[in-house]
ZADO-1210 file (C-alpha; in nm, 4 decimals, padded with zeros to 6 digits):
<atoms>
<atom x="-06.4132" y="12.9913" z="16.2949" code="MET" pos="1"/>
<atom x="-06.0932" y="12.9920" z="16.3913" code="THR" pos="2"/>
<atom x="-05.9400" y="13.0887" z="16.7414" code="SER" pos="3"/>
<atom x="-05.6193" y="13.2197" z="16.6209" code="ALA" pos="4"/>
<atom x="-05.5170" y="13.5848" z="16.7662" code="PRO" pos="5"/>
<atom x="-05.4812" y="13.8338" z="16.4872" code="GLY" pos="6"/>
<atom x="-05.7061" y="14.1223" z="16.3803" code="CYS" pos="7"/>
<atom x="-06.0666" y="14.0425" z="16.3117" code="LEU" pos="8"/>
<atom x="-06.0818" y="14.2797" z="15.9817" code="VAL" pos="9"/>
<atom x="-05.7637" y="14.1020" z="15.8453" code="MET" pos="10"/>
<atom x="-05.8532" y="13.7896" z="15.8929" code="THR" pos="11"/>
<atom x="-06.1953" y="13.7024" z="15.9041" code="ALA" pos="12"/>
<atom x="-06.2422" y="13.6851" z="15.5409" code="ALA" pos="13"/>
<atom x="-06.0538" y="13.3233" z="15.5268" code="THR" pos="14"/>
<atom x="-06.2922" y="13.1556" z="15.7753" code="ASP" pos="15"/>
<atom x="-06.6004" y="13.1771" z="15.5114" code="TYR" pos="16"/>
<atom x="-06.7201" y="13.0140" z="15.1774" code="SER" pos="17"/>
<atom x="-06.6114" y="13.1505" z="14.8512" code="PRO" pos="18"/>
<atom x="-07.0048" y="13.2507" z="14.8493" code="GLN" pos="19"/>
<atom x="-06.9753" y="13.5554" z="15.0817" code="THR" pos="20"/>
<atom x="-06.8272" y="13.7932" z="14.9201" code="ALA" pos="21"/>
<atom x="-07.0341" y="14.0688" z="15.0691" code="ASP" pos="22"/>
<atom x="-06.7893" y="14.0046" z="15.3473" code="VAL" pos="23"/>
<atom x="-06.5230" y="14.0220" z="15.1777" code="GLU" pos="24"/>
<atom x="-06.6233" y="14.2714" z="15.0175" code="GLN" pos="25"/>
<atom x="-06.7225" y="14.5079" z="15.3750" code="ASP" pos="26"/>
<atom x="-06.3704" y="14.3901" z="15.5013" code="LEU" pos="27"/>
<atom x="-06.1648" y="14.5088" z="15.2206" code="ARG" pos="28"/>
<atom x="-06.4183" y="14.8277" z="15.2390" code="ALA" pos="29"/>
<atom x="-06.2647" y="14.8432" z="15.6047" code="ARG" pos="30"/>
<atom x="-05.9230" y="14.8062" z="15.5114" code="ARG" pos="31"/>
<atom x="-05.9834" y="15.0935" z="15.2590" code="VAL" pos="32"/>
<atom x="-06.0823" y="15.3025" z="15.5076" code="ALA" pos="33"/>
<atom x="-05.7712" y="15.2302" z="15.7531" code="ASP" pos="34"/>
<atom x="-05.5363" y="15.4048" z="15.5065" code="ILE" pos="35"/>
<atom x="-05.7611" y="15.6717" z="15.4616" code="ARG" pos="36"/>
<atom x="-05.7404" y="15.7673" z="15.7922" code="SER" pos="37"/>
<atom x="-05.4332" y="15.7100" z="15.8701" code="PHE" pos="38"/>
<atom x="-05.3526" y="15.9553" z="15.5934" code="GLU" pos="39"/>
<atom x="-05.6144" y="16.2327" z="15.7290" code="GLU" pos="40"/>
<atom x="-05.4259" y="16.1925" z="16.0261" code="ARG" pos="41"/>
<atom x="-05.1083" y="16.2519" z="15.8623" code="LEU" pos="42"/>
<atom x="-05.2759" y="16.5368" z="15.6686" code="LYS" pos="43"/>
<atom x="-05.3523" y="16.7282" z="15.9661" code="SER" pos="44"/>
<atom x="-05.0092" y="16.6772" z="16.1296" code="ALA" pos="45"/>
<atom x="-04.8913" y="16.8837" z="15.8142" code="GLU" pos="46"/>
<atom x="-05.1392" y="17.1553" z="15.8437" code="ALA" pos="47"/>
<atom x="-05.0701" y="17.1891" z="16.1912" code="ARG" pos="48"/>
<atom x="-04.7186" y="17.2614" z="16.1143" code="GLY" pos="49"/>
<atom x="-04.6221" y="16.9372" z="16.2956" code="SER" pos="50"/>
<atom x="-04.4939" y="16.7679" z="15.9507" code="LEU" pos="51"/>
<atom x="-04.3133" y="16.9289" z="15.6594" code="PRO" pos="52"/>
<atom x="-04.4915" y="17.1175" z="15.3880" code="ALA" pos="53"/>
<atom x="-04.5517" y="16.8769" z="15.0910" code="GLY" pos="54"/>
<atom x="-04.5032" y="16.5684" z="15.2871" code="THR" pos="55"/>
<atom x="-04.6420" y="16.2836" z="15.0732" code="ASP" pos="56"/>
<atom x="-04.9340" y="16.1376" z="15.3463" code="ALA" pos="57"/>
<atom x="-05.0053" y="15.8864" z="15.1327" code="ARG" pos="58"/>
<atom x="-04.7030" y="15.6460" z="15.1255" code="ALA" pos="59"/>
<atom x="-04.6661" y="15.6368" z="15.4859" code="PRO" pos="60"/>
<atom x="-05.0311" y="15.6033" z="15.5033" code="ALA" pos="61"/>
<atom x="-05.0364" y="15.2636" z="15.2987" code="VAL" pos="62"/>
<atom x="-04.6704" y="15.1754" z="15.4697" code="TYR" pos="63"/>
<atom x="-04.8190" y="15.1926" z="15.8275" code="PHE" pos="64"/>
<atom x="-05.1397" y="15.0376" z="15.6740" code="ALA" pos="65"/>
<atom x="-04.8776" y="14.7334" z="15.5592" code="VAL" pos="66"/>
<atom x="-04.7189" y="14.7462" z="15.8927" code="VAL" pos="67"/>
<atom x="-05.0417" y="14.6960" z="16.0935" code="VAL" pos="68"/>
<atom x="-05.1621" y="14.3943" z="15.8563" code="GLN" pos="69"/>
<atom x="-04.8309" y="14.2060" z="15.8796" code="GLY" pos="70"/>
<atom x="-04.8421" y="14.2383" z="16.2405" code="MET" pos="71"/>
<atom x="-05.1461" y="14.1141" z="16.3066" code="SER" pos="72"/>
<atom x="-05.0922" y="13.8203" z="16.0660" code="GLN" pos="73"/>
<atom x="-04.7394" y="13.7495" z="16.2435" code="GLN" pos="74"/>
<atom x="-04.9389" y="13.7764" z="16.5968" code="ALA" pos="75"/>
<atom x="-05.2026" y="13.5248" z="16.4151" code="ARG" pos="76"/>
<atom x="-04.8939" y="13.3056" z="16.3265" code="ASP" pos="77"/>
<atom x="-04.7757" y="13.3015" z="16.7178" code="GLY" pos="78"/>
<atom x="-04.5217" y="13.5798" z="16.7314" code="ALA" pos="79"/>
<atom x="-04.4661" y="13.6466" z="17.1153" code="THR" pos="80"/>
<atom x="-04.5361" y="14.0427" z="17.1991" code="THR" pos="81"/>
<atom x="-04.1720" y="14.1328" z="17.2224" code="ALA" pos="82"/>
<atom x="-04.1082" y="14.0321" z="16.9323" code="GLU" pos="83"/>
<atom x="-04.4750" y="14.2433" z="16.7885" code="LEU" pos="84"/>
<atom x="-04.3355" y="14.5399" z="17.0054" code="ARG" pos="85"/>
<atom x="-03.9764" y="14.5355" z="16.8412" code="ARG" pos="86"/>
<atom x="-04.0973" y="14.5381" z="16.5127" code="ALA" pos="87"/>
<atom x="-04.3795" y="14.8355" z="16.5802" code="ALA" pos="88"/>
<atom x="-04.0240" y="15.0468" z="16.7493" code="GLU" pos="89"/>
<atom x="-03.8950" y="14.9956" z="16.3248" code="TYR" pos="90"/>
<atom x="-04.2152" y="15.0708" z="16.1966" code="ALA" pos="91"/>
<atom x="-04.2191" y="15.4280" z="16.3995" code="MET" pos="92"/>
<atom x="-03.8307" y="15.4983" z="16.2924" code="ALA" pos="93"/>
<atom x="-04.0259" y="15.5193" z="15.9926" code="ALA" pos="94"/>
<atom x="-04.2729" y="15.7733" z="16.0507" code="TRP" pos="95"/>
<atom x="-04.2103" y="16.1847" z="15.8878" code="PRO" pos="96"/>
<atom x="-03.9692" y="16.3928" z="16.0801" code="GLU" pos="97"/>
<atom x="-04.1277" y="16.6473" z="16.2576" code="PRO" pos="98"/>
<atom x="-04.1705" y="17.0174" z="16.0944" code="ALA" pos="99"/>
<atom x="-03.8207" y="17.2063" z="16.2012" code="PRO" pos="100"/>
<atom x="-03.8988" y="17.4904" z="16.5127" code="GLU" pos="101"/>
<atom x="-03.9317" y="17.8243" z="16.3185" code="PRO" pos="102"/>
</atoms>
């Protein structure tokens, strides 16, 4: 196994042999579940009025999964905490705007 930092769910499958397809499938299912979780949170925020009606929850959910996965790989490749925090700040700038106050 590797000792490099980074998210286990994103990188673990690369440390196994091709005979362990079940591990790869399990990790893929976890990544898909993460996207679903982001999407559900966004839909919940829309239902509470925190986001405008009609917000496309799927697109930002996928985007943030990509950001998390990319940050995980960057951590594995040696990115500093400051670099990762800055990347998170840029990602949060893409967060959907709150609904206007009534």
